[in-house]
C-alpha positions, 0 to 999 in steps of 0.5 A: 500500500505504501509502495503504491502511494509512494509511486504516485507522489511526484519526485523532487527535481534532481537539482533540488534534491542534490541541493538538499543533500549538499545542505544536509552534509555541508559540514562534512563536505566543507571539512573534506574540501578544506582538508584536501585544499588546505585553504578555506576560500578554495574549499568554498569554491570547491563545494560550489563546483562539486554541487554543479558536478553532482547535478550534472551526473545525477545518479538517480539513487537516493542512497548514492547521492551523499557518496556522489556529493563527497566524490564530486567535492573530491573531484573539484578539489583534485581539479584545482590542485591537479598540476601540483598532484602530478608534480608530487607523484613522481617522488612517491612513484620512485619510492613506492610503498614496500609493504603494501596492503594498507587498508581503509582507515578504522574509525579510531584513525578517522577520529584522529584525522578529524581531530588533528586536521590542522596538524595533518594539513600542515604536515602532508602535501596535497597528494598525501591528503588526497590519497588519505581521503580517497583510499582511507576514508572513501575506501577506494583502491590505489587504482581507482584513486590513480584514475581520479588523481590522474597519476600512476597507482604506484604514486598513490600507494607511496603517498598513502603509505607516507600519509599513514606513517604521518598519521601514526606519528600524529596519533602518538603525539596526541596520545602523549599530550593526553597522558601529559595532561593526565599526569599534571592532574595526578 
């Protein structure tokens, strides 16, 4: 009965629905764009571009739209930084990840990434941050990330490995600060 009633209701135009999704997820998308670009003004422009990209792609499935918004934001940030990403990829390709097999970030590492965003932005170049987002947060393969970034998969793997190592150091520093703080009160 509900299915029949739902079929008779007109669906909102795709543009309106996409705008709602961007509004509902604005905070997360702003963080994502700022993290990737390292610049709040450029990040704001990325969101405008990302919304236009999502409207042009119009996937047609409600559950895909938040992912589409995220991917459009990533693509917009990558396009703005494309030249630098390509330049940075060569050293990472020359010293690729030797242990491989890095997986997506666990919820604990995601939390550290969000809490320590400004530190991560300051320590990692745009390629490492992009690889961290695409492979670590979006759970895409190095091959998929390479296509999105316009570079060789070995460059993505090297950058993701470097980003993971740096995130581990930042996590240790955060842990140390917390313990130092706790020691002061004991």
